[in-house]
TILUMFI-66740 format. One line per 10 residues: number of its first residue (from 1); for each residue x, y, z of C-alpha. Coordinates in Angstrom, 1 decimal, padded with zeros to 4 digits, always signed. Each point is the difference from the previous one (the first is absolute). Example, Ala and Ser with C-alpha at 12.3 -4.5 7.8 and 13.67 -1.06 7.14 Angstrom:
2
1) +012.3 -004.5 +007.8  +001.4 +003.4 -000.7
# end
This chain:
246
1) -000.1 +000.1 +000.0  +002.8 +002.3 +000.9  +002.0 -001.1 -003.1  -003.0 +000.9 -002.2  -000.3 +003.6 +001.8  +003.7 +000.7 -000.6  +000.1 -001.1 -003.5  -002.9 +002.4 -000.9  +001.8 +002.9 +001.5  +002.5 +000.3 -002.9
11) -002.7 -000.3 -002.6  -001.8 +002.8 +001.7  +003.0 +002.3 +000.1  +000.7 -000.7 -003.6  -003.5 +001.1 -001.1  +000.2 +002.9 +002.1  +003.4 +001.0 -001.6  -001.5 -000.6 -003.5  -003.0 +002.3 +000.8  +002.2 +002.8 +001.3
21) +002.3 -000.2 -003.2  -003.1 +000.2 -002.3  -001.2 +003.0 +001.9  +003.2 +001.9 -000.3  +000.2 -000.9 -003.8  -003.6 +001.3 -000.5  +001.0 +003.2 +001.8  +003.2 +000.7 -001.9  -002.0 -000.7 -003.4  -002.6 +002.5 +001.0
31) +002.6 +002.5 +000.9  +001.7 -000.4 -003.4  -003.3 +000.2 -001.9  -001.4 +002.9 +001.8  +002.0 +003.3 +000.1  +000.1 +001.9 +003.2  -002.7 +002.6 +000.6  +002.7 +002.8 +000.0  +001.3 -001.1 -003.4  -003.7 +000.0 -001.3
41) -000.5 +003.4 +001.2  +003.2 +001.4 -001.4  -000.5 -001.7 -003.4  -002.0 +003.0 -001.6  +002.7 +002.5 +001.2  +002.7 -002.0 -001.3  -001.7 -000.1 -003.5  +000.2 +004.0 -000.2  +003.2 +001.6 -000.9  +001.3 +003.3 -000.1
51) +001.2 +001.3 -003.6  +003.6 +000.4 -000.2  +000.0 +001.2 -003.5  +001.5 -003.5 -001.4  -002.0 -002.2 -002.4  +001.7 -003.2 +001.4  -000.7 -001.8 -003.3  -003.8 +000.6 +000.3  -002.3 +001.6 -002.7  -000.7 +003.7 +000.3
61) -003.7 -000.6 +000.6  +000.9 -001.4 +003.3  +001.1 +003.4 +001.2  -003.0 +002.0 -001.5  -002.1 +002.1 +002.4  -003.3 +000.0 -002.0  -001.6 +003.0 -001.7  -003.1 +001.2 +002.3  +001.9 -000.7 +003.3  -001.0 +002.7 +002.5
71) +002.3 +001.0 +002.8  +000.4 +003.1 +002.5  +002.9 +002.4 +000.0  +000.8 +003.1 +002.3  +001.0 +003.4 -001.5  +003.5 +001.0 +001.1  -000.7 +003.7 -000.4  -002.9 +002.4 -000.5  -001.7 +000.2 -003.3  -002.5 +002.4 -001.0
81) -001.3 +002.3 -002.9  +001.1 +003.4 +001.6  +003.7 +000.8 -000.7  +000.7 -003.4 -001.8  +001.6 +000.0 -003.3  +000.0 -002.5 -002.9  +002.8 -002.7 -000.1  +000.6 +000.5 +003.8  +001.2 -003.2 +001.4  -001.7 -001.8 +003.1
91) +000.5 -003.5 +001.8  -002.3 -002.3 +001.8  +000.7 -003.2 +002.0  -001.9 -003.2 -000.4  -001.9 -001.2 +003.1  -000.9 -003.5 -001.3  +001.8 -002.8 -001.6  +000.0 -000.4 -003.8  -000.7 -003.9 -000.7  +000.6 -001.9 -003.1
101) -002.3 -002.9 -000.5  +003.0 -002.5 +000.7  +000.3 +001.3 +003.6  +003.1 +002.1 -000.9  -000.8 +003.5 +001.8  +001.4 +003.5 +000.2  -000.1 +001.0 +003.8  -001.4 +003.4 +001.1  +002.2 +002.9 +000.2  +001.0 +000.3 -003.6
111) +000.3 +003.5 -001.4  -001.9 +001.2 -003.0  +001.2 +003.1 -001.9  -002.4 +002.1 -002.2  -000.8 +003.5 -001.3  -002.6 +002.4 -000.6  -001.4 -000.2 -003.4  -002.4 +003.0 +000.0  -001.6 +002.5 +002.5  -003.5 +001.8 -000.1
121) -000.4 +002.2 +003.0  -003.6 +000.4 +001.2  -000.2 +003.5 -001.6  +000.4 -001.2 -003.7  -002.7 -002.7 -000.1  -001.9 +000.3 +003.3  +001.4 -003.3 +001.2  +003.6 -000.6 +000.8  +001.6 -002.7 -002.1  +003.5 -001.7 +000.5
131) +001.4 -002.7 -002.4  +002.4 -002.4 +001.6  +002.5 -002.1 -002.0  +001.9 -003.0 +001.7  +003.2 -000.6 -001.8  +002.0 -002.8 +002.0  +000.0 -002.0 +003.0  +003.3 -000.2 +002.2  +000.8 -003.4 +001.7  +003.0 -001.5 +001.8
141) +001.2 -001.8 -003.3  -000.5 +003.0 -002.3  -002.6 +002.3 -001.9  -002.9 -001.4 -001.9  -002.5 +002.1 -002.3  -003.3 +000.1 +001.2  -003.4 +001.0 -001.6  -002.7 +000.9 +002.6  -002.8 +002.4 +000.7  -001.9 +001.3 +003.0
151) -003.3 -001.6 +000.5  -000.7 +001.3 +003.5  +001.0 +002.4 +002.8  -001.3 -001.8 +002.9  -001.2 +002.1 +003.1  -000.2 +003.3 -002.0  -003.6 +000.5 -001.4  +001.0 +003.4 -001.4  +002.3 -001.7 -002.6  -000.8 -002.4 -002.7
161) +001.5 -002.0 -002.9  -000.8 +001.4 -003.5  -001.7 -003.0 -001.3  +000.7 -000.4 -003.7  +003.0 +002.4 +000.1  +003.1 -002.0 +000.9  +002.1 +001.5 +002.8  -002.5 +002.7 +000.9  -001.1 +001.1 +003.6  -002.6 +002.6 +000.3
171) -001.0 +002.1 +003.1  -003.6 +000.7 +000.8  -001.8 +002.7 -001.7  -002.4 +002.6 +001.4  -003.6 -001.4 +000.2  -003.3 +002.0 -000.8  -000.6 +000.5 +003.8  +003.2 +001.9 +000.3  -000.6 +002.0 -003.1  -003.6 +000.9 +001.2
181) +001.3 +001.3 +003.4  +002.6 +001.9 -001.8  -002.7 +001.6 -002.2  -002.1 +001.1 +002.9  +003.0 +001.6 +001.6  +000.9 +001.7 -003.2  -003.4 +001.4 -000.3  -000.2 +001.3 +003.3  +003.2 +001.8 -000.6  -000.9 +001.5 -003.3
191) -003.2 +001.3 +001.2  +001.5 +002.2 +002.8  +000.9 +003.0 -002.1  -003.6 +000.1 -001.6  -001.7 -000.3 +003.7  +002.3 +002.8 +001.1  -001.3 +002.3 -002.7  -003.5 -001.1 +000.4  +000.1 -000.9 -003.7  -001.9 -003.3 -000.6
201) +001.0 -000.5 -003.7  +003.6 +000.5 +000.6  -000.2 -002.3 +003.2  -001.7 -002.8 -002.2  +002.5 +000.3 -002.8  +002.8 +000.1 +002.7  -001.3 -003.3 +001.4  -000.2 -001.6 -003.3  +003.5 +000.8 -001.0  +001.1 -001.0 +003.4
211) -001.6 -003.4 -000.1  +001.4 -000.6 -003.4  +003.6 +000.8 +000.8  +000.0 -001.9 +003.2  -001.5 -003.1 -001.6  +002.4 -000.1 -002.9  +002.9 +000.5 +002.3  -001.0 -002.7 +002.4  -001.0 -002.6 -002.6  +003.3 +000.5 -001.7
221) +002.2 +000.2 +002.9  -000.1 -003.5 +001.3  +002.6 -001.3 +002.6  +003.6 -000.6 -000.5  +001.2 -003.6 +000.2  +002.5 -000.8 +002.8  +001.6 -003.4 +000.9  +002.0 +000.4 +003.2  +003.0 -002.0 +000.6  -000.7 -003.6 +001.5
231) -003.3 +000.0 -002.3  -001.1 -003.6 -001.2  -000.7 -000.5 -003.5  -001.1 -003.4 -001.6  +001.6 -000.7 -003.2  -000.9 -002.6 -002.7  +002.5 -001.7 -002.3  -000.8 +000.8 -003.7  +002.7 -002.4 -001.2  +001.7 -003.0 +001.4
241) +002.8 +000.8 +002.4  +002.9 -002.6 -000.4  +002.1 -000.5 +003.2  +003.0 -000.5 -001.9  +003.3 +002.1 -000.7  -000.1 -000.7 -003.7
# end
């Protein structure tokens, strides 16, 4: 009886050892098949790569930031229609990355240089207008040509892009309410002389002339356009931007 018990002990130990060995082997296999959670979380970031200006044997399309891409920039100096001359230079800095479809991207902080194409103060057409042209973008690996236009001025409701005219930014013009108030004030001023002289006819003519002059002056005056340093502009690429030195 005791011999039977003793002989069964080695068999039990062998079975237990085999079970443990199988468990360890299964865990090792699972670890090799399933990547760690940290590696999985980092995978998307590892697929993105900063542009360094080199092609690395890849086609040019790999480095193309597509036309229609919109991104924010910040003005590095003040711009406006008062005292600004045509061909005057200006600079903006990108606030968002510019990404090619392949995951290659240009980090924020790139400097874009441009110039003023045309200026129309408010006194000329009643609405101040400023045409901006963006010439090139300066990166750590070189200067690239860029073709873009302003599509929005976030946070400034008195300024708007010029719709169908590329590069145009407009200031708000005077509305009918402002013009009507100006006309009323002009009429009161124009009638003062006739009232003092107790001449009704002269007072009526003076009021009409004052109202007409004030209305024309106000409706044509508008407001000068002013973009302070640090103002944000939203740009849209008109052509593909290739993040390559070539």
